[in-house]
C-alpha positions as CSV (number, residue, x, y, z in Angstrom):
1,M,-131.6,16.6,36.6
2,L,-135.0,15.5,38.0
3,D,-136.4,15.0,34.4
4,N,-139.0,12.6,35.8
5,L,-140.5,15.3,38.0
6,T,-140.6,17.7,35.1
7,Q,-142.5,15.1,32.9
8,R,-145.0,14.3,35.7
9,L,-145.8,18.0,36.3
10,S,-146.3,18.6,32.6
11,K,-148.7,15.7,32.5
12,I,-150.7,17.1,35.5
13,M,-150.9,20.5,33.8
14,K,-152.7,19.0,30.9
15,T,-155.2,17.2,33.1
16,L,-156.1,20.3,35.0
17,R,-157.1,22.4,32.0
18,G,-160.7,23.8,32.1
19,E,-160.9,23.9,35.9
20,A,-161.9,27.3,37.4
21,R,-160.0,26.9,40.7
22,L,-157.4,24.7,42.4
23,T,-159.3,22.6,44.9
24,E,-158.4,19.7,47.2
25,A,-160.0,17.3,44.7
26,N,-158.2,18.4,41.6
27,I,-154.7,18.7,43.2
28,G,-154.9,15.3,44.9
29,D,-153.6,13.4,41.9
30,M,-150.9,15.9,41.3
31,L,-149.6,15.7,44.9
32,R,-149.4,11.9,44.6
33,E,-147.5,12.2,41.4
34,V,-145.1,14.7,42.8
35,R,-144.6,12.6,45.9
36,M,-143.6,9.6,43.8
37,A,-141.4,11.6,41.6
38,L,-139.5,13.1,44.5
39,L,-139.0,9.8,46.2
40,E,-137.7,8.2,43.0
41,A,-135.3,11.2,42.7
42,D,-133.8,10.1,46.1
43,V,-135.2,13.1,48.0
44,A,-135.3,12.3,51.7
45,L,-138.7,11.2,53.0
46,P,-139.0,14.0,55.7
47,V,-138.3,16.6,53.0
48,V,-140.9,15.1,50.7
49,K,-143.6,15.2,53.5
50,S,-142.8,18.8,54.3
51,F,-142.8,19.9,50.7
52,I,-146.1,18.2,49.8
53,A,-147.8,19.7,52.9
54,D,-146.5,23.2,52.0
55,V,-147.6,22.9,48.3
56,K,-151.1,21.7,49.4
57,E,-151.5,24.5,51.8
58,K,-150.4,27.2,49.3
59,A,-152.3,25.7,46.3
60,L,-155.7,25.2,47.9
61,G,-158.1,27.9,46.9
62,E,-155.6,29.8,44.8
63,A,-157.6,31.7,42.2
64,V,-156.9,31.1,38.5
65,I,-156.8,34.6,37.0
66,G,-156.1,36.1,33.6
67,S,-154.8,33.8,31.0
68,L,-153.4,31.2,33.4
69,T,-154.8,27.7,33.5
70,P,-155.1,25.8,36.8
71,G,-152.1,23.8,35.8
72,Q,-150.0,26.9,35.2
73,A,-151.1,28.4,38.5
74,L,-150.1,25.2,40.2
75,I,-146.7,25.2,38.5
76,G,-146.3,28.7,40.0
77,V,-147.0,27.4,43.5
78,V,-144.6,24.4,43.0
79,H,-141.9,26.7,41.6
80,R,-142.1,29.0,44.7
81,E,-142.0,26.0,47.1
82,L,-139.1,24.3,45.3
83,A,-137.1,27.5,45.5
84,A,-138.0,27.9,49.2
85,L,-137.0,24.2,49.8
86,M,-133.5,24.9,48.4
87,G,-133.0,28.1,50.4
88,G,-135.2,30.8,48.8
89,E,-132.7,33.5,47.8
90,H,-129.1,33.1,46.7
91,Q,-126.5,33.6,49.5
92,G,-123.1,34.5,48.4
93,I,-119.8,33.7,50.0
94,N,-118.9,35.7,53.1
95,L,-115.4,37.2,53.1
96,A,-116.1,39.9,55.7
97,A,-113.1,39.2,58.0
98,R,-109.7,40.5,58.7
99,P,-107.4,39.1,55.9
100,P,-106.8,36.4,55.3
101,A,-110.4,35.2,55.3
102,V,-110.0,31.4,55.9
103,I,-112.3,29.0,54.0
104,L,-112.3,25.4,55.4
105,M,-113.4,22.7,52.9
106,A,-115.0,19.6,54.6
107,G,-116.6,16.4,53.2
108,L,-116.3,12.7,52.4
109,Q,-113.4,11.3,50.4
110,G,-114.3,11.4,46.7
111,A,-116.8,14.2,46.9
112,G,-114.5,16.5,44.9
113,K,-113.1,18.7,47.7
114,T,-109.6,19.3,46.2
115,T,-110.9,20.1,42.8
116,T,-113.6,22.3,44.3
117,A,-110.9,24.2,46.3
118,A,-109.1,25.1,43.1
119,K,-112.4,26.0,41.3
120,L,-113.3,28.2,44.2
121,G,-109.9,29.8,44.3
122,K,-110.2,30.6,40.6
123,Y,-113.7,32.0,41.0
124,L,-112.5,34.3,43.9
125,K,-109.5,35.5,41.9
126,E,-111.2,36.1,38.6
127,T,-114.7,37.2,39.8
128,L,-114.0,38.9,43.1
129,K,-110.4,39.9,42.3
130,K,-109.0,38.4,45.5
131,K,-105.4,37.2,46.2
132,V,-105.9,33.5,47.0
133,L,-103.6,31.0,48.8
134,T,-104.4,27.3,49.1
135,V,-103.0,24.7,51.4
136,S,-103.7,20.9,51.9
137,A,-104.0,19.5,55.4
138,D,-104.8,16.0,54.0
139,V,-101.8,14.0,55.3
140,Y,-103.5,10.6,54.8
141,R,-104.4,10.2,51.1
142,P,-101.5,9.5,48.9
143,A,-100.6,12.4,46.6
144,A,-103.4,14.6,48.0
145,I,-100.9,17.5,48.6
146,E,-99.5,17.1,45.1
147,Q,-103.0,17.1,43.6
148,L,-103.9,20.4,45.2
149,K,-100.5,21.8,44.1
150,T,-101.3,20.8,40.5
151,V,-104.9,22.1,40.3
152,A,-103.9,25.3,42.1
153,A,-101.3,26.0,39.4
154,Q,-103.9,25.3,36.7
155,A,-106.3,27.7,38.4
156,G,-103.6,30.4,38.6
157,I,-103.7,30.7,42.4
158,E,-100.9,30.3,45.0
159,F,-100.1,27.1,46.9
160,F,-98.5,26.8,50.3
161,P,-96.4,23.6,50.6
162,S,-97.0,21.0,53.3
163,T,-95.9,17.4,53.9
164,A,-97.5,14.2,55.1
165,A,-95.1,14.2,58.2
166,E,-96.7,17.4,59.6
167,K,-99.8,17.6,61.8
168,P,-102.8,19.1,60.1
169,A,-103.3,21.7,62.9
170,D,-99.6,22.8,62.4
171,I,-100.1,23.0,58.6
172,A,-103.1,25.3,59.1
173,A,-101.3,27.6,61.6
174,H,-98.2,27.9,59.4
175,A,-100.3,28.7,56.3
176,I,-102.3,31.3,58.1
177,D,-99.1,33.0,59.3
178,W,-97.7,33.0,55.8
179,A,-100.9,34.4,54.3
180,K,-100.9,37.2,56.9
181,R,-97.2,38.1,56.2
182,H,-97.7,38.1,52.4
183,Y,-101.0,39.9,52.3
184,F,-103.3,37.3,50.9
185,D,-107.0,38.1,51.0
186,V,-108.2,34.5,51.2
187,L,-106.8,31.1,52.4
188,I,-108.5,28.0,51.3
189,L,-107.8,25.1,53.6
190,D,-108.4,21.6,52.0
191,T,-108.9,18.9,54.7
192,A,-108.7,15.1,54.6
193,G,-111.7,13.3,53.2
194,R,-113.5,10.7,55.3
195,L,-114.6,7.3,53.9
196,S,-117.4,7.4,56.4
197,I,-118.4,9.2,59.6
198,D,-115.3,8.6,61.7
199,E,-115.1,9.9,65.3
200,I,-111.3,10.3,65.3
201,M,-111.3,12.2,62.0
202,M,-114.3,14.3,63.1
203,A,-112.3,15.2,66.3
204,E,-109.4,16.2,64.0
205,I,-111.5,18.5,61.8
206,K,-113.0,20.1,64.9
207,M,-109.4,20.9,66.1
208,L,-108.6,22.3,62.6
209,H,-111.7,24.5,62.8
210,A,-110.6,25.8,66.2
211,V,-107.1,26.6,65.0
212,A,-108.1,28.2,61.6
213,Q,-111.2,30.1,62.9
214,P,-112.7,30.1,59.3
215,V,-115.1,32.7,58.1
216,E,-116.6,30.0,55.9
217,T,-116.9,26.3,56.6
218,L,-118.1,24.7,53.3
219,F,-119.4,21.1,53.2
220,V,-118.7,19.6,49.8
221,V,-121.3,16.9,48.9
222,D,-121.5,14.7,45.8
223,A,-125.0,15.1,44.3
224,M,-124.8,11.5,43.0
225,Q,-124.7,10.1,46.6
226,G,-128.4,10.1,47.0
227,Q,-129.6,9.3,50.6
228,D,-126.0,8.9,51.8
229,A,-125.4,12.6,51.1
230,I,-128.2,13.5,53.5
231,N,-126.8,11.3,56.3
232,T,-123.3,12.7,56.0
233,A,-124.5,16.3,55.7
234,R,-126.4,15.8,58.9
235,A,-123.4,14.3,60.7
236,F,-121.1,17.1,59.5
237,S,-123.6,19.8,60.5
238,E,-123.7,18.4,64.0
239,A,-119.9,18.3,64.3
240,L,-119.1,21.7,62.6
241,P,-120.8,25.1,62.4
242,L,-121.3,24.8,58.6
243,T,-121.9,28.1,56.8
244,G,-122.5,26.8,53.3
245,I,-122.8,23.7,51.0
246,V,-121.2,23.0,47.6
247,L,-123.0,20.5,45.5
248,T,-120.7,18.7,43.0
249,K,-121.4,16.6,40.0
250,L,-124.7,18.1,39.2
251,D,-124.2,17.2,35.6
252,G,-124.0,13.5,36.4
253,D,-126.6,10.8,35.7
254,A,-127.8,10.8,39.3
255,R,-131.4,11.4,40.3
256,G,-130.4,14.6,42.0
257,G,-132.4,14.4,45.2
258,A,-129.5,15.8,47.2
259,A,-130.1,19.3,45.8
260,L,-133.6,19.2,47.2
261,S,-132.8,17.6,50.5
262,V,-129.5,18.9,51.8
263,R,-130.5,22.5,52.5
264,H,-133.7,21.3,54.4
265,I,-131.8,18.7,56.5
266,T,-128.9,21.0,57.5
267,G,-130.5,24.4,57.5
268,T,-127.3,25.5,55.7
269,P,-127.5,27.4,52.4
270,I,-126.2,25.9,49.2
271,K,-123.7,28.5,48.0
272,F,-122.1,26.8,44.9
273,S,-122.8,24.0,42.4
274,G,-120.1,22.2,40.5
275,V,-120.3,20.7,37.1
276,G,-117.6,18.8,35.2
277,E,-113.9,18.6,35.8
278,K,-112.9,21.9,34.3
279,L,-111.8,24.5,36.8
280,T,-114.3,27.0,35.4
281,G,-117.1,24.6,36.3
282,L,-118.3,26.3,39.6
283,E,-121.4,28.4,39.7
284,P,-123.1,30.4,42.4
285,F,-126.2,28.5,43.4
286,H,-129.5,30.3,42.9
287,P,-132.5,28.3,44.3
288,E,-135.1,30.1,42.2
289,R,-133.1,29.5,39.0
290,M,-132.6,25.8,39.9
291,A,-136.4,25.5,40.5
292,S,-137.0,26.9,37.1
293,R,-134.6,24.4,35.5
294,I,-136.3,21.5,37.3
295,L,-139.7,22.7,36.0
296,G,-138.5,23.0,32.4
297,M,-138.5,26.8,32.4
298,G,-134.7,27.0,31.9
299,D,-132.2,29.3,33.6
300,V,-131.9,32.2,31.2
301,L,-130.3,34.6,33.7
302,S,-127.3,32.2,34.3
303,L,-127.1,31.7,30.6
304,I,-126.8,35.5,30.1
305,E,-124.2,35.8,32.9
306,E,-122.2,32.9,31.3
307,A,-122.4,34.7,27.9
308,Q,-121.2,38.0,29.3
309,K,-118.1,36.3,30.6
310,N,-117.2,34.2,27.6
311,V,-118.7,35.5,24.4
312,D,-117.0,38.0,22.1
313,A,-119.7,40.7,21.8
314,E,-118.5,42.1,18.5
315,Q,-118.4,38.7,16.8
316,A,-121.8,37.8,18.2
317,L,-123.2,41.1,16.8
318,A,-121.7,40.6,13.4
319,I,-123.3,37.1,13.2
320,A,-126.6,38.5,14.4
321,K,-126.6,41.0,11.6
322,K,-126.0,38.3,9.0
323,L,-128.9,36.3,10.5
324,K,-131.2,39.2,10.4
325,A,-130.3,39.9,6.8
326,G,-131.0,36.3,6.0
327,K,-127.8,35.7,4.2
328,G,-124.0,35.5,4.6
329,F,-124.0,33.0,7.5
330,D,-121.3,30.6,6.5
331,L,-119.1,27.8,7.9
332,A,-116.6,30.4,9.3
333,D,-119.5,31.9,11.3
334,F,-120.6,28.4,12.4
335,R,-117.1,27.7,13.6
336,E,-117.1,30.9,15.7
337,Q,-120.5,30.0,17.1
338,I,-119.5,26.5,18.3
339,S,-116.2,27.9,19.6
340,Q,-118.0,30.3,21.8
341,M,-120.4,27.6,22.9
342,R,-117.4,25.5,23.9
343,K,-116.2,28.4,26.1
344,M,-119.6,28.3,27.8
345,G,-119.5,24.5,28.5
346,G,-120.7,23.0,25.3
347,I,-124.1,22.9,23.5
348,G,-125.6,20.5,26.1
349,A,-124.8,22.9,28.9
350,L,-126.5,25.7,27.0
351,M,-129.6,23.6,26.2
352,D,-129.9,22.6,29.9
353,K,-130.4,26.3,30.7
354,L,-132.9,27.1,28.0
355,P,-136.7,26.7,28.5
356,A,-137.8,23.3,27.4
357,Q,-139.8,24.5,24.5
358,I,-136.9,26.4,23.0
359,A,-134.5,23.6,23.6
360,Q,-136.9,21.2,21.8
361,A,-137.2,23.7,18.9
362,A,-133.4,23.5,18.6
363,G,-133.6,19.8,18.7
364,Q,-131.7,19.4,15.4
365,M,-128.6,20.7,17.1
366,P,-126.0,18.1,18.2
367,L,-126.9,18.2,21.9
368,G,-124.4,15.6,22.8
369,M,-121.5,17.6,21.4
370,G,-118.9,17.9,24.1
371,D,-115.6,19.7,24.1
372,K,-113.8,16.9,22.1
373,A,-116.5,16.8,19.4
374,I,-116.5,20.6,19.1
375,R,-112.7,20.7,18.6
376,R,-113.1,18.0,15.9
377,V,-115.6,20.2,14.1
378,E,-113.3,23.2,14.4
379,G,-110.5,21.1,13.0
380,I,-112.6,20.1,10.0
381,I,-113.6,23.7,9.2
382,N,-110.0,24.8,9.7
383,S,-108.9,22.3,7.0
384,M,-111.1,24.0,4.4
385,T,-110.1,26.9,2.2
386,P,-111.8,30.4,2.8
387,Q,-113.8,29.8,-0.4
388,E,-115.1,26.4,0.9
389,R,-116.1,27.9,4.2
390,A,-118.0,30.7,2.4
391,K,-119.6,28.4,-0.2
392,P,-120.2,24.9,1.3
393,E,-122.1,23.9,-1.8
394,I,-118.9,23.5,-3.7
395,L,-117.7,20.7,-1.4
396,K,-117.8,17.6,-3.7
397,A,-116.2,14.2,-3.2
398,S,-112.6,15.1,-4.0
399,R,-112.6,18.2,-1.7
400,K,-114.2,16.2,1.1
401,R,-111.5,13.6,0.9
402,R,-108.8,16.3,1.1
403,I,-110.5,18.0,4.1
404,A,-110.9,14.6,5.8
405,S,-107.3,13.8,5.3
406,G,-106.2,17.2,6.7
407,A,-108.4,17.0,9.7
408,G,-107.7,13.3,10.4
409,V,-111.3,12.2,10.2
410,E,-113.5,10.0,7.9
411,V,-115.5,11.6,5.0
412,Q,-118.7,10.7,6.9
413,E,-117.7,13.3,9.5
414,I,-117.6,15.9,6.8
415,N,-121.1,15.0,5.6
416,R,-122.4,15.0,9.2
417,L,-121.0,18.5,9.8
418,L,-122.5,19.8,6.6
419,K,-125.9,18.4,7.6
420,Q,-125.6,20.0,11.1
421,F,-124.7,23.3,9.4
422,E,-127.7,23.2,7.1
423,Q,-130.0,22.4,10.1
424,T,-128.5,25.3,12.0
425,Q,-129.0,27.7,9.1
426,K,-132.7,26.7,8.9
427,M,-133.2,27.1,12.6
428,M,-131.5,30.5,12.6
429,K,-133.6,31.7,9.7
430,T,-136.7,30.7,11.6
431,F,-135.6,32.6,14.6
432,S,-134.6,35.7,12.5
433,K,-138.1,35.7,11.0
434,G,-139.9,35.8,14.4
435,G,-139.9,32.1,15.1
436,I,-138.3,32.7,18.5
437,G,-141.0,35.2,19.3
438,K,-143.7,32.6,18.5
439,L,-142.0,30.2,20.8
440,M,-141.9,32.7,23.6
441,R,-145.5,33.7,23.1
442,G,-146.4,30.1,23.3
443,M,-144.8,30.1,26.7
444,K,-147.0,32.9,28.0
445,G,-148.3,32.0,31.4
446,M,-145.8,29.3,32.0
447,L,-143.5,31.4,34.2
448,P,-144.8,31.8,37.7
449,F,-144.0,35.5,38.0
């Protein structure tokens, strides 16, 4: 997201080398570049003006000390202001209410409310150990109720049945009563999506809010909507006392300006970000971490948290010992590695959280490898004998044909896998010999804290 802004800032850093201070003259060009990059990323004009003014005020006269260059000092200022623009500090979900704590989901049709409701339910159940009930008050969209029932089952949370013949306010009242009598901690209320700002539908959701008295009113917004997301966010914030925002589809091809605009426009904190269709694809939103990702510094803290949830520590330690010894890393280990990467969202998702320099150093890795491709690689390796996994060099033409037949792929896929494995071996050897340390030392001064 916002790759263009990252590239422009990197260019400015290079041009500022050798300066002793940050002055109005030497940051003028940078501010123009940032302004253009933000506008091209679909950030709202009032937000751009405010951001540029804040950066200019904070950057002017900032001393360049120690080993920092003016460009690096400036990146520090931009990082702090980007984080402030998106809310400053992470604000978690508030469940401080007499059970059940009601969470009302609002937003336009197609923003991903129903899927997000299931994702949030799964997050609350698995991370916060809450007993969660979901209910749909969407009596207009065909199969909306059935969709929530399906994704709730997939997420492992309870579903309260409703029908299109009922009134949304009655559905909410009945679900709350059921949740109280069956000791649920949280009730997630999914509401009807709007195709546009509709006064009748807005009146309905206001009534729902009055009946449900939610502790959290979350506005679900599609990050790919651009300027439209800003307009709808403003309209909803005027109609409802929003307590938080969920940004969906942050992994899309959009320019991503909504992430930088919606908090500023509504004054409401972004609490979660959604990526992909998987029900595990919901992350607490940390403004400072997102600012680091935008500036190419990566998001190592989120990466560590993801690893703690999904990685088998014993297997990882065994592979690490082999790498340190410089031998023994075979195709079976490679399979375990990519399997664990799949659990963490795939290689592309990991690279997105790594600092740019390290991600570039790992450039030989198959960055586009998604879940389907990873499963194909696992299938190929599973079609090999233990001896072939331990000694890939014995894989000649006849063995490759047998493996390809067993895995249902072409022989070229076997060759591609072996090439990727060799590249991974080389990269791992470099890291085990201190290569990663060299990379990190090369980043000294890049981080703004």
